[in-house]
N, C-alpha and C positions, 0 to 999 in steps of 0.2 A: 740679581735673582734669576734673570733669564738665562745667563751663562750657567748658573748652578743647575737649573732644571735641564738644560741641554746636556750638560755633563752627566747628570744622573740618568737621563734617557739613554745616552750612549753606553754607559756602564751596563744598564739593564739590558740593552739590546745585545751586547757582547756576551753577557752571562747567559741569557736565555738561548742565544744561538748555539753556544757551546754545549749547554746541557741538553737541548733538544737534539742536537747532532749525536750526542752520546747515547741518549735514552729513547730515541724515536722508535726503535724496534720493540720496546717494551709494550705489551698490549694493554695500555691504559687509555689510549686515545686513537682516533682515526688520524689520517694525515691532516685533514682540515682542522681537527681538534688540536693537534700540536701547533699548527700555524696560529690558530686563535689564541691558544695559551701563551705563545710567544709574544703576540701583540699585547695581550692583557698584562703579562708579566713585565714587559718593557715599560708600559705606561705606569703601572703601579710602582715600579722602582723609581721612576721619575717624579712621582707625586708623593709617595710615602716611604721612599728609600727602601732599604733591604727589609725593614720590619713588615711593611705592607706586602711586599713581594713574598716573604717567607710565610706570612699568615695564610695567604691564599694557596701557596704551594702545599702547606700542611693540610688545608681543607681538601684540596684535590686528592691528596694521597689517602686521607682517611675516607673520603667519599668513595674512591675507587676500591679500596680494600673492603669496606663494609658491603659493597655491591657484590663482591665475590663470595661472601658468606652464604653457604647453602645454595650456590648458584645452580648446581645440577638439579636439586629439588625444585627450585623456582622455574627452571627451564622445563622440567617435566610437567609442572602444573600450568605452564603457559603464561607465567607472570614475571618472567625474568626480563631484565633490561635487554634491549636489542643490541646487536653487534657484540655479544658476549660481554656486555657491560662497559665496552669502550666508549669514551665520551667523544662526541662530535662537536663541531662549532656551535650548533644550536644549544647543546648542553652547557658549553662554556659560557656563552653570552646570556642564556636564560638565567643561569645561576649568578653571574657576576656583573651584569649590566648596572644594577642599582649601586653596588659597591664601587664599581669603577667610576660612575658619575660622581659619587660623593668624594672619592679620592681626588678626582680632578678639581672639584670645588674647593678643596683645601688650598689650592694654589691661586684661586681667584678671589677668595674671601677669607683672608687670614683671621679676621675678627671672630669668625665662627668655626675655627678649625677644630675645636674640641667637640662641638656638636656634629660636625661632619664625620669625625673619626668614630664617634659613638654610633652614628647611623651606619657607617661602614662596618663596624664590628657586629652590629645587630643583624645586618643583612646576611652575613656569613654564618652567624650563630643560628639563624632561622633555617638556612639552607642545609647545614650539617644536621640540625635537628630533624628536618624533613627526610633527609637521606637515611639517617639512622632509623627513624621510625618506620619508614616505608620498607627498607630492606630487611630489617630484623623482624618487623611485624609480619611480613610475607612469609618468612621462613619459620619463625617460632611462635607466631600468634596462634593460640588455641581456638579462640572465638573472635570473629570480626563483626563489628556492628557499624551500621551507617550512622555517622555522627549526628545527623539531623533528626533521626527518628529512633535510633537505637535498635532498629530491626537487624536481625542477623543476616549477613551477606557473605558472599564468597571472598576468599583471600584475593587481594589485588583490585577489589572494587574501588572505583574513584569515590573518595569520601569515607571509605571504610577505616575504622580504627580498632585496635586491640589493646588490651592491657599491656602486653609485652612491647608492642610498638610504641605506645605512649610513653612508657618508662624509658625506652631507648631514645625517644625524642628529647626527653628531659636531659638524659646523659649527653646527647649530642650537642645540645645548646650550651650546657655547662662546660663541656670540653672545649668547644670553640671559643667561648668567652674567656676561659682560662688561658688559652693560647694568645688571644688578643691582649689579655692583661699582662702576661709574661713578656710579650713583645712591646709593651708600653704603647699600644694603640689606644687603650683605655688605661686609666691610672688610679682610680679610687674604688673603694668597696661599693659605694652607691652606684657607680657606673657599671660595675660587675653585675650587681643584682638586676639593674634595669635592663642591661643587654641580654642577660640570660633569660629573664622573664619575657622580654620582647620576642626573643627567638622562639621560645616555646609557644607563646600565644599566637604568633604569626603562623606557626605550623598547624595549630588547631583551626585558624582561619582558612588556611589552604585546604584543609579537609572539608570545611563547609562549602568553599567555592567549588571543590571537586564534586561534592554531592549535589549541589543545587544548580550550578551554572555551567560547569565544564562541558557536559554533553549538550545541554540546551543551546549554548551559544558557540559550540564547536571550538572551544578554547584549547590550544595545544598545551602540552605539559610545560613547555618552555615559557609560554605566556603566563601560565599559572604560577610558575616559579618566580617570574619577574614581579608579579603582583604580590606574592608572598613576601619576598625580600623587601619590597617597597613598604609593605605594611609594617614589617619589623622595624625598619629604619625610621619611619614616621612616628611610630609608637614610642620608640626609644628617645628620639629627639624631643618630642613634645613632653614626654615624662620628665626628662631632665629640666626642661624649661619650667614646667609646672612645679616640680618639687623645689627648684632653686628659688622660685618666687615665694614659696611658702616659708622656706627656711633661710 
């Protein structure tokens, strides 16, 4: 087993090194972001093979692309992502720390590997849902309301939601769940439903945290992202346990 993991890590290291060497000039990440993505990708390949690595690569691509939608407009409004939308190390780890932890746990507790994979899938479903909702909502949302009071607020306000952004969040969660399903990270229809629902509900939870606690406790966006993905994972895992006990 240890030799297998070592071999997979070595393969992941080589593939990530080659790809980053080829694409590092593409303005998707900062230098630190590329290094962090390489470390993340190597560990994911070692723990969940190419399927886990591919799922997160697709997440990063979709997340980066949707950030570019209407970027000039968002920049003009002062609500665009910093650095032209390029991801830094803090973005990589804020989004992926929960999923990475669960991926590693699949190698230390094989008896619960299905639960860990479901939590892994839910964490990234939540993050893509958040990115879709935030970026599309900031560009196309006609009216933005604070989730805790439904008072109308400006675009980009922490905890603000719009109909357009909420629908985009649903799409993002379903899309990421579908990717996890096609890559066999999750394998049943019930897993699909629970992961997709968990991703969306965690995104709503993230908006509540943003509205009530982010400024009050000076939480960084990356910390909020880590909390959001953890909520999604915990909700998905306990939902699977609960429903399996019933049925």
